[in-house]
N, C-alpha and C positions, 0 to 999 in steps of 0.2 A: 227720770223725773228731767224735765227741759232744762238748758242750760244756757241756751240764748238769751239774748235781749227779744226777742221775735217768741219764742216760747214761751220765756217767763211771760210777757206782755197777754198770750192765747192762756199760759196759767191763771194769771189773774182777771181775766175775761171771765172764764169759766166758775172761778172764788165770786164774782161778785164785785168784784174789787177792780173797778174803775180807773180810780188816780192811780194807785201805781202804774197800771196800764200805759196811761195816759201818759206816764214821767216817763215809765222806758221807750215809750215812741218816739213822743217831741222829740225828747233830747239827743236823739240818737243821730238824724243827720248832721246838727249842731257839733257834735263832739268829736264825728269825723273830721268835720271839716278844723276844726282847732286842732288833732293828733295828724295832719299830712300837711307837708311841707309847702309856702305859701306858694301864689304862680309867677307868674315874671308881670313885668309893668305892662306889656301888649299884649298877654293875656288878662289882666285884669280891666284893660280899657275893652280889649274886643267883648267880653262878657258885658260892660254897662252897654258900651253902644246897643249890643244885641237885645241889651232887656227894653232902651227908653226908643227903640224901632219902631215907630206905628204900623206893626205888623197888622193886615187886610184880616176882618175876621172871618171873608168870605173864602179865604186860602187855606190848603192846609199849613202852615207855618206858623208858629208862634217860638219867644224866648226861651218855651220849657224845652224844644229839641237841642237845645245846646249841650254837651257833653259836661262842660263845667268843672270847676278845682278839683273835686277830688278823682272824678275817673281821670279828669287829664292829669292828673299827678300819677297816676295809675298806670293808664296809657305811656307814659313818659317812660318810666321805669321799666316797663316791660321794655321796651324800645331798649334801654340799657341793658338789661340782662339779658335779652336773646344778643346785644352786638348788633342788631339788626341798624342795615344802610341802605337799601334799599325798602320801603314800606307805603303798600296802599292805603288810602285813605278813603272807600264808596258813601258817600255820601259827604259833603263839604258843611251843608248847612254855610252856618256865614264863617267857621276855620276855626272853632277853639280846638276840635281835634288833631288837626294836620300841624296845626300853628306849635301845638304842646307835642309834638312828635317830632317835628324839625327842629325844637331845642334842644331833643334828647338825641336826635340820629347821628349827628358829629358831624364835622367839616366837608369828610367826603361823601356822605350823604344824601339820599335824594327819599324825596314823600313826591307821591302822586296819588292828587288826590281828583275825585270827581264829582260832578256834580250836575243835577238838570236843568234847577231853575239858573236861569240866567241873573234874575235880581238877587239872591242871595249869592251867586258866585261873585256879582262883582263886588258886594260889602266882602265877602272872603279877602278877596285878592288887592281890595283898600286895606284891609287888613295886616296884613302879609308884607305890603310895602310899610310896614311903618316898626318892622323890626328887619334885624339881620337875620334870624332865623329865614326870612318869608325868602330868601334868595336860595333857600335847598326844596323851595315847594314849586312842583309844575301843576298846574290847575287845568283840569280836563273837563269840558263844557259838553255834556248831552250823555244818552241812555248809558247807563255802565255799560252793560253787555256786548256796546255799539265800542265800547273804551277798550273794554278785555281784549276786541280782537285785534285792537291795531295794538297792546300791548305785548301779546302775544309773540313777538319777532323781540323782544327784549328778554334780558336776564328776569328767572323770576322773583320774588320778594321776598325777603325774609319775614316781615311781618305784614298784616293784611289784619284793617280794623272797617267790618261792615256794620252803615249805620244810615242807609238810605231805606227807600220804600221797603213794608216787613214782606210784601207778598216777591220783593225782587231781590228774596238773600239765598233763598234755596236755588234759584239761576246760577246767581252770580256765584255763589258756593260751588255748586258743580262744575263751571264754566273754568274756577280756577286751578281745577282740577285735571277737566278733560285739555284745557290750554296749556297746561304746562307751568302755571303762573304763580305755583306755590311747589316745594323741590322736600325730600325730605328734612325734617328739622325749622322748614317754615311755621311758623304762629300765625294761626287763626282767630281774632277774638269779637265776638256778635256784642251787640250791644241790644239794648230792650227783652233781652229772651226770658223773663217773668212779663213783661208785657200787664201790669197792672193787675195781677194774677189771672189772667185770661186763659194762658195756657192750661193751670190745673186747676182754677176755683170753681167756683159755682154760678158764678157771673153772669151775665147778656155777656157774648162772644163773637164778637164782629169779626170782619174779613182781615181785619191787621193778627187778629187772636189766634184767626185757624192756623194763617201763614208761617204764625212764630211758633206755635204748636206744630206744625208739617216741618218745620226746620230742626227743630230740636228732635225731634223724633225720629230726622232722618242722619243728623250728627251723632247720634247716640248709638244708633245702627252701622256705623260708618265703618269698620273694622282699619282705615287708612289714617284715621287720629284715633290719639287720647283726648278726652278732653273733660273740661269740668265748668259746671255750673255756679259762680258765683252771685249772692244776694247782694251784689255793690248798686245802691241804685235802682235802676228797674230790670236789674239783670244782667249779668257779665258773660256771657262764654267763651272760656279760652280752649283752643283746639291745638295740638301741637302733630303736623303728618310726621306718622312711625318713619322711623328706618326700615328700609326691605329686609 
């Protein structure tokens, strides 16, 4: 018998009880938000400005790409629980995840955040300037793999968050290991690893869905890490580099 809200919603649909299924599904995200610690004023303002920004429909950028309240608190708690002092944010967008983790990393910590698009990088930089935690953030603009090449000369990261272009996940994941940017005990977090159900559902699968499915399979088969895929928002994978 199902024991989760999603499983119970599926059961209700199979039984023809659409009203119960809708109640279970519609109420889930608002309840998660209500039961999660509130964001800082700087994060609330960043989210509001991202939502109100006039995004160009001809470009693959939209407000829904923001990590948002619940995932932002989730990332901040992971940083605190891991005691992370060096954090890599691969995929800045307007800066919500980077700022959320910078608020948690401590006064002696650093968040290096990478963004390919100069326009959203400028939006992120403006948001960082409004918060004391912004001083802990180093914004790198350019292709992620190029940035990782430069970062290889620095110390490894305690926590890495992947949230950039989906075909880039697996190359970045491999580069983290090959260039020793992670070490035993490092935590790698990847966003959108359920990608609207494409990796496992029977819907049409696009290039992003195929890339995420390949990434998920590679991480699951990688004995260098232990991992779990959590059904938070669009799916979040947490992997910890094993101690030899």
